[in-house]
Backbone as CSV, one residue per row, in Angstrom:
resi,resn,N_x,N_y,N_z,CA_x,CA_y,CA_z,C_x,C_y,C_z
1,UNK,95.631,-29.453,17.381,95.405,-29.139,15.864,94.727,-28.196,15.917
2,UNK,94.997,-27.124,15.370,93.945,-25.755,14.814,92.591,-26.176,13.458
3,UNK,91.466,-25.621,13.933,90.688,-25.994,13.387,90.091,-24.461,12.361
4,UNK,89.961,-24.510,11.255,88.814,-23.822,10.313,88.063,-24.312,9.103
5,UNK,86.903,-23.318,9.628,86.208,-23.877,8.510,84.580,-23.074,8.504
6,UNK,83.385,-23.574,7.780,82.160,-23.073,8.231,81.277,-24.334,8.120
7,UNK,80.212,-24.159,8.697,79.610,-25.434,9.410,78.256,-24.964,9.415
8,UNK,77.066,-25.443,8.367,75.877,-24.733,8.260,74.940,-25.878,9.668
9,UNK,73.515,-25.289,9.794,72.796,-25.369,10.719,73.634,-25.653,12.307
10,UNK,73.604,-24.711,12.219,73.964,-24.714,14.235,73.353,-24.536,15.095
11,UNK,71.747,-25.541,14.992,70.990,-25.297,16.045,71.399,-25.050,17.747
12,UNK,70.427,-24.733,17.922,70.456,-24.179,19.579,72.493,-23.726,20.379
13,UNK,73.500,-22.469,18.998,74.260,-22.723,19.188,74.249,-21.776,20.451
14,UNK,73.377,-20.447,20.138,73.364,-19.276,20.955,73.650,-19.872,22.686
15,UNK,72.495,-21.112,23.302,72.716,-21.298,24.281,73.851,-22.299,24.908
16,UNK,74.223,-22.855,23.388,76.212,-23.611,23.899,77.290,-23.207,24.940
17,UNK,77.993,-24.399,25.285,78.964,-24.147,25.782,80.095,-24.680,24.366
18,UNK,79.343,-25.455,23.944,80.749,-26.027,23.252,79.677,-26.360,21.937
19,UNK,79.888,-26.421,20.583,79.645,-26.538,19.436,80.434,-27.369,18.432
20,UNK,79.087,-28.612,17.667,80.473,-29.481,17.407,79.649,-29.785,15.729
21,UNK,80.994,-29.684,14.911,81.309,-29.999,13.865,81.917,-31.055,13.380
22,UNK,81.644,-31.696,11.575,82.832,-32.240,11.458,83.714,-31.643,10.178
23,UNK,85.089,-32.350,10.640,86.548,-31.562,10.066,87.570,-33.005,9.410
24,UNK,87.451,-32.682,8.047,89.136,-33.386,7.521,90.937,-32.782,8.075
25,UNK,90.789,-33.754,8.542,92.333,-32.944,8.666,93.289,-33.095,7.985
26,UNK,94.377,-32.539,7.821,95.142,-32.282,6.699,96.329,-31.941,6.627
27,UNK,97.635,-31.935,6.862,99.058,-31.432,6.741,99.410,-30.229,6.162
28,UNK,100.089,-29.543,6.476,101.148,-28.111,7.026,100.712,-28.120,5.556
29,UNK,100.796,-28.530,4.577,100.811,-28.505,3.156,99.203,-28.026,2.220
30,UNK,98.033,-28.772,3.440,96.838,-28.667,2.813,96.589,-29.920,2.147
31,UNK,97.306,-30.869,2.831,96.672,-32.522,1.949,96.351,-33.039,2.746
32,UNK,95.430,-33.772,2.583,94.343,-34.658,3.295,95.444,-35.954,4.243
33,UNK,94.994,-36.229,4.974,95.633,-36.858,5.983,94.767,-38.046,6.275
34,UNK,95.306,-39.378,6.326,94.859,-40.606,5.461,94.863,-41.181,6.414
35,UNK,94.167,-42.325,7.466,94.418,-43.447,8.082,94.414,-44.341,7.359
36,UNK,95.420,-45.378,7.991,95.442,-46.844,7.728,95.683,-47.097,6.386
37,UNK,93.647,-47.494,6.498,92.976,-48.121,5.602,93.039,-47.557,3.884
38,UNK,93.630,-46.472,4.510,93.578,-45.519,2.875,92.433,-44.505,3.462
39,UNK,90.986,-44.277,3.988,90.032,-43.163,4.727,90.486,-41.857,4.703
40,UNK,90.019,-41.083,4.629,90.710,-39.545,5.223,90.260,-39.501,6.700
41,UNK,91.220,-38.999,7.213,90.842,-38.917,8.747,90.263,-37.722,9.109
42,UNK,88.472,-38.135,9.151,87.344,-37.335,10.043,87.650,-37.165,11.071
43,UNK,87.078,-36.242,11.836,87.101,-36.005,13.264,85.433,-35.142,13.637
44,UNK,85.135,-35.030,14.737,84.179,-34.462,14.918,84.564,-33.646,16.294
45,UNK,84.660,-32.200,16.182,85.956,-30.799,16.765,84.559,-30.528,17.354
46,UNK,85.014,-30.242,18.875,83.761,-29.360,19.470,84.957,-28.203,19.813
47,UNK,83.745,-27.185,19.492,84.497,-26.188,19.466,84.596,-25.190,20.850
48,UNK,84.865,-23.909,21.174,84.824,-23.440,22.421,83.502,-22.155,21.799
49,UNK,82.417,-22.735,22.782,81.395,-21.300,21.790,81.968,-20.207,21.714
50,UNK,82.464,-19.591,22.595,83.132,-18.162,22.388,84.435,-17.939,20.729
51,UNK,84.970,-18.934,20.695,86.100,-18.878,19.744,84.971,-18.925,18.697
52,UNK,83.978,-19.351,18.495,83.479,-19.097,16.795,82.601,-18.022,16.398
53,UNK,82.270,-17.729,15.575,81.484,-16.687,15.195,80.097,-17.016,14.299
54,UNK,79.310,-17.242,15.147,77.615,-17.218,14.761,77.468,-16.286,13.376
55,UNK,77.158,-16.758,12.475,76.956,-15.662,10.835,75.383,-14.788,10.900
56,UNK,74.579,-15.534,11.536,73.421,-14.940,11.614,72.207,-14.957,10.627
57,UNK,72.212,-16.196,9.936,71.515,-15.814,8.723,70.516,-17.362,8.664
58,UNK,69.858,-17.622,10.429,68.411,-18.162,10.216,67.601,-17.287,9.970
59,UNK,66.836,-16.947,8.696,65.894,-16.243,8.102,64.848,-17.247,7.565
60,UNK,63.876,-17.605,8.355,63.211,-18.629,8.143,61.634,-18.824,8.099
61,UNK,60.798,-19.173,7.602,59.073,-19.230,7.820,59.046,-20.167,9.132
62,UNK,59.514,-21.102,9.623,59.131,-21.943,10.450,60.694,-22.470,11.104
63,UNK,60.126,-22.816,12.224,61.320,-23.121,12.577,62.395,-22.650,13.396
64,UNK,61.916,-21.158,13.527,62.877,-20.087,14.465,63.084,-20.462,15.431
65,UNK,62.619,-20.678,16.290,62.600,-21.541,17.553,64.300,-22.100,17.678
66,UNK,64.834,-23.038,16.708,65.788,-23.732,16.548,67.235,-23.133,15.846
67,UNK,66.799,-22.009,15.433,68.098,-20.617,15.155,69.063,-21.417,14.740
68,UNK,69.314,-22.437,13.714,69.447,-23.075,13.379,70.474,-22.203,12.074
69,UNK,71.562,-20.928,13.037,72.487,-20.380,11.558,73.546,-20.961,11.590
70,UNK,74.348,-20.203,10.330,75.580,-21.240,10.138,76.359,-20.528,11.355
71,UNK,77.899,-21.338,11.495,78.289,-20.615,12.368,79.926,-21.017,11.187
72,UNK,81.212,-20.607,12.047,82.616,-20.476,11.678,83.721,-20.546,12.410
73,UNK,84.732,-20.722,12.194,85.702,-20.932,13.029,86.615,-21.007,12.420
74,UNK,88.002,-19.406,12.219,89.445,-19.291,11.945,90.632,-19.932,13.086
75,UNK,91.182,-20.802,12.563,92.470,-21.242,13.878,91.980,-21.375,14.525
76,UNK,91.222,-21.943,15.622,90.782,-22.509,16.959,91.494,-23.655,16.884
77,UNK,92.037,-23.676,18.436,93.027,-24.483,18.690,91.749,-25.585,19.218
78,UNK,91.592,-27.061,19.140,91.716,-28.103,19.600,92.549,-29.469,19.979
79,UNK,92.009,-29.811,21.169,92.945,-30.677,21.027,92.738,-32.202,20.944
80,UNK,93.557,-32.927,20.823,92.890,-34.410,20.269,91.785,-34.918,21.365
81,UNK,91.540,-34.666,22.429,90.659,-35.110,23.110,89.342,-35.036,22.880
82,UNK,89.582,-33.306,22.563,88.137,-32.891,22.152,88.093,-32.670,20.365
83,UNK,88.702,-33.746,19.684,88.377,-34.362,18.010,88.514,-36.022,17.726
84,UNK,87.677,-36.328,19.000,87.546,-37.685,18.200,87.775,-38.402,16.739
85,UNK,87.657,-39.300,16.528,87.662,-40.169,15.248,85.691,-40.148,14.585
86,UNK,85.695,-39.564,13.941,84.242,-39.584,13.496,83.877,-40.797,13.600
87,UNK,82.621,-41.263,14.021,82.239,-42.865,14.226,81.727,-43.653,12.843
88,UNK,82.947,-44.792,13.750,82.678,-45.235,11.923,82.542,-46.790,12.572
89,UNK,81.801,-47.830,11.081,81.981,-49.241,11.989,83.227,-50.073,12.815
90,UNK,83.125,-50.156,14.044,84.179,-51.019,14.579,84.981,-50.063,15.711
91,UNK,84.337,-48.689,15.960,84.670,-47.456,16.471,84.499,-47.619,18.268
92,UNK,85.027,-48.022,18.719,84.843,-48.153,20.278,84.415,-46.602,20.941
93,UNK,82.845,-46.541,21.010,82.227,-45.616,21.556,83.051,-45.094,23.095
94,UNK,83.293,-43.885,23.461,83.458,-43.394,25.365,82.069,-43.832,25.393
95,UNK,80.914,-44.102,26.001,79.901,-44.245,27.217,79.594,-45.538,26.368
96,UNK,79.293,-46.693,27.697,78.570,-47.628,27.668,77.621,-48.296,26.863
97,UNK,76.590,-47.032,27.700,75.267,-47.630,26.833,75.194,-48.142,25.167
98,UNK,74.308,-48.850,25.427,73.972,-49.085,24.062,73.566,-48.496,22.663
99,UNK,72.985,-47.220,23.614,72.321,-46.756,22.117,73.804,-45.770,21.296
100,UNK,74.813,-45.798,22.188,75.905,-45.668,21.729,76.841,-46.088,20.289
101,UNK,76.364,-47.015,20.466,76.815,-48.167,19.657,75.917,-48.514,17.983
102,UNK,74.632,-47.422,17.975,74.055,-46.784,16.954,74.432,-46.477,15.924
103,UNK,74.527,-46.518,14.744,74.858,-45.750,13.778,74.367,-44.103,13.914
104,UNK,75.260,-43.118,13.225,74.873,-41.661,13.316,73.189,-41.285,13.335
105,UNK,73.046,-41.488,12.263,71.585,-41.388,11.463,70.745,-42.058,13.263
106,UNK,71.082,-43.589,13.219,70.395,-43.740,14.082,69.412,-43.402,15.665
107,UNK,71.055,-42.719,15.851,71.341,-42.451,17.188,70.669,-40.493,17.135
108,UNK,70.605,-39.976,15.925,70.598,-39.207,16.315,69.008,-38.318,15.279
109,UNK,68.447,-39.449,14.858,67.015,-38.792,13.830,65.827,-39.611,14.481
110,UNK,65.670,-39.908,15.830,64.633,-39.530,16.993,64.554,-37.882,17.647
111,UNK,65.378,-37.483,17.694,65.418,-36.147,17.942,64.197,-35.847,17.360
112,UNK,64.512,-35.578,15.311,64.006,-35.290,14.906,62.119,-35.462,14.502
113,UNK,61.892,-37.071,15.219,60.396,-37.068,15.018,59.792,-36.820,16.394
114,UNK,60.382,-36.526,17.530,59.677,-36.101,18.263,59.412,-34.890,18.304
115,UNK,60.205,-33.692,17.858,59.202,-32.694,16.636,58.310,-33.161,16.902
116,UNK,58.351,-33.781,15.514,56.734,-33.572,15.050,55.706,-34.629,15.916
117,UNK,56.263,-35.005,16.613,54.952,-35.189,17.741,54.385,-34.299,18.138
118,UNK,55.152,-33.630,18.754,55.002,-31.896,20.028,54.461,-31.911,18.238
119,UNK,54.731,-31.114,17.758,54.371,-30.428,16.229,52.539,-30.993,16.118
120,UNK,52.055,-32.283,16.112,51.209,-33.123,16.141,50.183,-32.777,16.938
121,UNK,50.761,-32.922,18.756,50.141,-33.236,19.572,49.667,-32.121,19.743
122,UNK,50.394,-30.778,19.559,50.054,-29.460,19.702,48.539,-28.864,18.816
123,UNK,48.628,-30.020,17.589,47.863,-29.162,16.920,46.160,-30.139,17.133
124,UNK,46.278,-30.858,17.972,45.143,-31.304,18.487,44.850,-30.753,19.605
125,UNK,45.755,-30.270,20.182,45.128,-29.359,21.459,45.022,-28.859,20.932
126,UNK,45.163,-27.431,19.870,44.349,-26.474,19.646,43.055,-26.338,18.983
127,UNK,43.042,-27.146,18.515,41.555,-27.318,18.071,41.176,-28.289,18.341
128,UNK,41.164,-28.353,19.429,40.165,-29.120,20.737,39.571,-27.743,21.396
129,UNK,40.715,-26.969,21.442,40.092,-25.429,22.303,39.384,-24.618,21.339
130,UNK,39.949,-24.485,19.988,39.412,-23.497,19.813,38.136,-23.399,19.019
131,UNK,37.923,-25.222,18.419,36.295,-25.224,18.232,35.625,-25.536,19.180
132,UNK,35.864,-25.389,20.816,34.876,-25.851,21.401,33.989,-24.894,21.470
133,UNK,32.272,-24.684,21.346,31.631,-23.919,21.584,31.225,-22.446,20.279
134,UNK,31.937,-23.327,18.937,32.719,-22.353,18.315,30.841,-22.437,17.164
135,UNK,30.728,-21.760,16.815,29.442,-21.730,15.765,30.051,-21.436,14.161
136,UNK,29.655,-21.815,13.752,29.949,-22.218,11.723,28.869,-21.944,11.346
137,UNK,28.795,-20.605,10.076,27.263,-20.570,9.061,27.594,-21.838,9.085
138,UNK,25.640,-22.196,8.816,25.472,-23.215,7.606,25.612,-24.561,8.219
139,UNK,25.601,-24.516,10.162,26.108,-26.091,10.764,25.241,-25.994,11.451
140,UNK,24.364,-26.882,12.039,23.597,-27.012,12.791,24.051,-27.230,14.733
141,UNK,24.793,-27.345,14.544,25.523,-27.416,15.867,26.949,-26.811,16.223
142,UNK,27.508,-26.075,16.962,28.983,-26.028,17.284,29.654,-27.223,17.143
143,UNK,30.930,-26.274,16.052,31.557,-27.110,15.382,32.307,-28.687,16.721
144,UNK,32.126,-28.020,18.052,32.731,-29.577,18.624,31.850,-30.003,18.999
145,UNK,30.460,-30.016,18.577,29.766,-31.472,18.471,29.297,-32.107,17.269
146,UNK,29.645,-30.818,16.025,29.657,-31.860,15.633,29.620,-33.289,14.223
147,UNK,28.877,-34.362,13.960,29.226,-35.349,13.786,30.524,-35.906,13.161
148,UNK,30.568,-34.526,11.884,31.762,-34.940,11.143,32.753,-34.453,11.774
149,UNK,33.434,-33.421,11.881,34.564,-33.070,13.064,34.925,-33.848,14.291
150,UNK,33.938,-34.260,15.127,33.839,-35.575,15.787,34.406,-36.768,15.467
151,UNK,34.021,-37.328,14.460,34.290,-38.526,13.674,35.999,-38.519,13.575
152,UNK,36.267,-37.003,12.393,37.525,-37.038,11.677,38.600,-36.533,13.119
153,UNK,37.798,-35.842,14.219,38.635,-35.958,15.731,39.021,-37.822,15.929
154,UNK,38.387,-38.361,16.069,38.726,-39.461,16.245,40.177,-40.187,15.366
155,UNK,39.344,-40.072,14.333,40.701,-40.403,13.561,42.645,-40.096,13.119
156,UNK,41.969,-38.730,12.997,43.176,-38.183,13.300,44.005,-38.414,14.948
157,UNK,43.662,-38.207,15.718,43.596,-38.916,17.440,44.789,-40.122,16.949
158,UNK,43.220,-40.892,16.879,44.276,-42.530,16.537,45.204,-42.412,15.596
159,UNK,45.982,-42.062,15.044,46.643,-41.509,13.765,48.152,-41.184,14.507
160,UNK,47.968,-39.930,15.331,48.843,-39.491,15.797,49.390,-40.844,17.382
161,UNK,48.104,-41.168,17.844,48.805,-41.979,19.509,49.351,-43.354,18.419
162,UNK,48.572,-44.091,17.184,49.805,-45.004,16.333,50.503,-44.578,16.152
163,UNK,50.894,-43.353,15.618,52.875,-43.268,15.254,53.793,-43.049,16.222
164,UNK,53.295,-41.901,17.689,53.697,-42.376,18.986,53.423,-43.353,19.268
165,UNK,52.729,-44.754,19.848,53.037,-46.179,20.027,54.411,-46.318,19.486
166,UNK,54.262,-46.613,18.049,54.861,-47.029,17.817,56.487,-46.206,17.591
167,UNK,57.054,-45.875,17.421,58.428,-45.136,17.269,58.339,-44.939,18.783
168,UNK,57.717,-45.157,20.454,58.306,-45.134,21.376,58.750,-46.582,21.882
169,UNK,57.847,-47.767,21.493,58.247,-48.971,21.452,59.335,-49.276,20.808
170,UNK,59.540,-49.027,18.878,60.594,-49.448,18.246,61.781,-48.696,18.926
171,UNK,61.374,-47.657,19.790,62.708,-47.135,20.883,63.376,-47.718,21.847
172,UNK,62.107,-48.124,22.303,62.504,-49.457,23.098,63.385,-50.166,23.024
173,UNK,62.649,-51.356,22.119,63.117,-52.581,20.670,64.786,-52.017,21.086
174,UNK,64.763,-51.271,20.315,66.370,-51.057,19.900,67.545,-50.722,20.780
175,UNK,66.725,-49.491,21.904,67.853,-49.248,23.084,67.898,-51.036,23.629
176,UNK,66.915,-51.579,24.126,67.294,-53.093,24.995,68.180,-53.634,24.153
177,UNK,67.889,-54.109,22.994,68.537,-54.648,22.380,70.409,-54.427,22.292
178,UNK,70.431,-52.608,21.597,71.749,-52.025,21.838,72.418,-52.048,22.863
179,UNK,71.885,-52.427,24.505,72.417,-52.275,25.614,72.383,-54.055,25.589
180,UNK,72.146,-54.675,25.049,72.043,-56.652,25.402,73.255,-56.987,24.427
181,UNK,72.953,-56.323,23.646,74.407,-57.006,22.274,75.257,-56.257,21.357
182,UNK,74.759,-54.674,21.689,76.210,-54.320,21.547,75.722,-53.653,20.256
183,UNK,75.245,-54.084,19.295,74.838,-53.289,17.972,73.140,-53.713,17.609
184,UNK,72.694,-52.747,16.863,71.044,-53.739,16.131,71.375,-54.123,15.109
185,UNK,70.454,-55.028,15.195,69.886,-56.125,13.299,69.715,-54.464,12.244
186,UNK,70.343,-55.051,11.226,69.758,-54.004,9.908,68.166,-54.071,10.098
187,UNK,67.488,-54.754,10.630,65.748,-54.397,10.511,65.173,-53.619,11.498
188,UNK,66.191,-53.903,12.824,65.853,-52.823,14.195,66.320,-51.460,13.727
189,UNK,67.537,-50.999,12.860,67.680,-50.055,12.147,66.970,-49.156,11.410
190,UNK,66.972,-49.932,11.165,66.185,-49.726,9.207,64.254,-49.378,10.871
191,UNK,63.682,-49.636,11.405,62.655,-49.599,11.800,62.798,-48.394,13.148
192,UNK,63.733,-47.507,13.121,64.265,-47.033,14.090,63.781,-45.671,12.949
193,UNK,64.183,-45.692,11.620,64.396,-44.805,10.560,63.255,-44.774,10.042
194,UNK,62.429,-45.584,9.877,60.778,-45.941,9.875,60.504,-45.190,10.460
195,UNK,60.252,-45.024,11.697,59.154,-44.810,12.932,59.259,-43.286,12.913
196,UNK,60.436,-43.336,12.522,60.872,-41.665,12.954,61.193,-40.628,11.433
197,UNK,60.695,-41.348,9.965,60.072,-40.797,9.022,59.016,-40.510,8.966
198,UNK,58.021,-41.943,9.264,56.745,-41.948,9.319,56.600,-40.839,10.198
199,UNK,56.426,-39.867,11.902,56.084,-40.064,12.079,55.547,-38.702,11.491
200,UNK,56.424,-38.277,10.528,56.304,-36.935,9.965,55.483,-36.687,9.152
201,UNK,55.062,-38.311,8.729,54.122,-38.125,7.408,52.799,-37.871,8.073
202,UNK,52.572,-38.445,8.889,51.156,-38.457,9.965,50.863,-37.490,9.940
203,UNK,52.359,-36.482,10.453,51.936,-35.496,11.214,51.369,-34.424,10.519
204,UNK,51.346,-34.285,9.160,51.034,-33.468,7.981,49.688,-33.337,8.033
205,UNK,48.930,-35.067,7.616,47.082,-34.606,7.261,46.663,-34.084,9.492
206,UNK,47.295,-34.774,9.797,46.479,-34.123,11.080,47.036,-32.595,11.617
207,UNK,48.050,-31.954,10.810,47.669,-30.249,11.302,46.697,-29.754,10.813
208,UNK,46.860,-29.914,8.974,46.007,-29.892,8.251,44.235,-29.966,8.331
209,UNK,44.189,-31.232,8.909,43.062,-31.285,9.480,42.500,-30.487,10.606
210,UNK,43.449,-30.186,11.832,43.144,-28.743,12.867,43.308,-27.703,11.768
211,UNK,43.772,-26.768,11.151,44.380,-25.769,10.764,42.190,-25.555,9.871
212,UNK,42.295,-26.551,9.428,41.132,-26.638,8.076,39.657,-26.332,9.300
213,UNK,39.845,-27.243,10.581,38.525,-26.487,11.328,38.688,-25.782,12.470
214,UNK,39.650,-25.132,12.699,39.758,-24.113,13.581,39.934,-22.823,12.997
215,UNK,39.275,-22.801,11.655,39.255,-21.335,10.550,39.902,-20.137,10.902
216,UNK,39.256,-19.288,11.005,40.148,-17.694,10.555,41.009,-17.953,12.239
217,UNK,40.026,-18.747,13.097,41.156,-18.820,14.708,42.887,-19.746,14.362
218,UNK,42.593,-20.075,12.923,44.174,-21.005,13.031,44.543,-20.156,11.787
219,UNK,44.243,-18.741,11.600,45.712,-18.521,11.184,46.044,-16.745,11.034
220,UNK,44.792,-16.492,11.826,45.774,-14.802,12.341,45.936,-14.603,13.683
221,UNK,47.237,-14.392,13.563,48.599,-13.616,13.896,47.404,-12.878,15.565
222,UNK,47.935,-13.500,16.835,49.052,-14.256,17.255,48.430,-15.808,16.971
223,UNK,48.804,-17.181,16.458,48.344,-17.905,16.330,49.010,-19.129,16.732
224,UNK,48.814,-20.587,17.735,50.289,-21.187,18.192,49.730,-21.967,16.589
225,UNK,48.582,-22.516,16.662,48.464,-23.439,15.717,48.891,-23.046,13.790
226,UNK,49.140,-21.774,13.602,49.384,-21.514,12.186,51.431,-21.564,12.939
227,UNK,51.598,-21.064,13.589,53.124,-21.530,13.476,53.250,-23.343,13.764
228,UNK,52.955,-23.709,14.152,52.444,-25.712,13.991,52.857,-25.656,12.392
229,UNK,51.857,-25.007,12.064,52.215,-25.332,10.734,53.285,-25.037,9.377
230,UNK,54.392,-23.566,10.495,55.235,-23.222,9.450,56.504,-24.677,10.092
231,UNK,56.305,-24.684,11.217,57.394,-25.063,12.084,57.013,-26.780,10.786
232,UNK,56.048,-27.101,10.800,56.246,-28.652,10.403,56.620,-28.580,8.688
233,UNK,56.104,-27.358,8.350,56.474,-27.048,6.953,58.576,-27.295,6.445
234,UNK,58.718,-26.626,8.070,60.407,-26.441,7.883,60.814,-28.159,7.982
235,UNK,60.359,-28.492,9.381,60.584,-29.748,9.881,60.414,-31.303,9.010
236,UNK,59.714,-30.898,8.131,59.718,-32.364,7.200,61.167,-32.217,5.952
237,UNK,61.234,-30.988,5.847,62.488,-30.512,4.930,63.325,-31.843,5.393
238,UNK,63.799,-32.351,6.767,65.301,-32.251,6.720,65.272,-33.576,6.200
239,UNK,66.735,-33.738,5.846,67.330,-35.155,4.913,67.179,-36.289,6.381
240,UNK,67.418,-36.054,7.411,67.064,-37.227,8.721,65.313,-37.455,8.356
241,UNK,64.305,-37.558,7.981,63.504,-37.549,7.744,62.766,-37.648,5.967
242,UNK,63.606,-37.663,4.862,63.213,-37.362,3.658,62.688,-38.877,3.193
243,UNK,61.448,-38.494,2.323,61.101,-39.960,1.543,62.089,-40.663,1.381
244,UNK,63.335,-41.098,1.259,64.281,-41.310,0.207,65.061,-42.318,1.794
245,UNK,64.933,-42.310,3.039,64.923,-42.756,4.111,63.950,-44.032,4.496
246,UNK,62.466,-43.993,3.790,61.958,-45.211,3.954,62.379,-46.154,2.551
247,UNK,62.928,-44.973,1.398,63.338,-46.750,0.414,64.462,-47.722,0.945
248,UNK,65.965,-46.997,1.733,66.730,-46.722,2.242,65.935,-48.264,3.109
249,UNK,65.095,-48.295,3.862,64.751,-49.103,4.561,64.291,-50.385,4.168
250,UNK,63.578,-49.996,3.501,62.675,-51.117,2.493,63.147,-51.949,2.457
251,UNK,64.726,-52.658,2.063,64.984,-53.915,1.631,65.148,-54.815,3.428
252,UNK,65.832,-54.029,4.155,65.763,-54.781,5.720,64.099,-55.333,6.238
253,UNK,63.100,-54.416,5.889,61.539,-54.560,6.375,61.102,-55.620,5.511
254,UNK,61.211,-55.548,4.187,60.544,-56.660,3.722,61.438,-57.630,4.054
255,UNK,62.912,-57.754,4.298,63.044,-59.400,4.978,62.677,-59.592,5.930
256,UNK,62.698,-59.382,6.813,61.605,-59.639,7.971,60.030,-60.189,7.991
257,UNK,59.668,-60.248,6.912,58.075,-60.417,6.404,58.791,-61.456,5.717
258,UNK,59.610,-61.862,4.965,59.494,-63.230,3.974,59.732,-64.318,5.032
259,UNK,59.088,-65.766,4.817,59.101,-67.154,5.589,60.126,-67.512,5.474
260,UNK,60.780,-68.166,6.177,62.026,-69.289,5.755,61.265,-70.569,5.113
């Protein structure tokens, strides 16, 4: 088939050999081709990097390194092997591992959580180093010896460690269950989404704490901590960790707490 279209958010496209995007199959007259059940014939097409155009429009305040610019294709030939049907309930995955039997969002959202965890961890590292021996007007001790700072650091460290442990524990449980049963329960699907979104909610106050106590060292460039703040501001707007994901996860989580 020949593929024509434009897709947003081609993250990492410059470093890829193949770039993927969703496509709707049409006949020669431009009419959508339908599956036997009446749904649109949708494919996930894999396009050779050399045959797509990168639009160069990733001009952003944060997450600059992801280089998630748009990309487009004009009449690029793709074999059926490189254009599998979009995964839907009942679709047999190509790989045997249970993780490939999870829903698309459940399979991909932990990658976004990893970004939030990494930014949170870096914020704590930066503030620990930037406050070492730092004098601050009106404070009787260096910042890293001041009781209020130490108390807050312990609290925000616990928030990071707790979010990380919950996320990794949930992912291990989901992986094991999917390997064993071939799919996930509604509760496990919801917990993967919940834990991933929650890491972003935890990241915000931790990064704000770090930026506050770092003082001028936290915003004067070059500053890793300033970049952490910008990156998190962008990462937290992704649709996969939008607050609505917690609303969607809520019913299955609520049911899990009800006694029989």
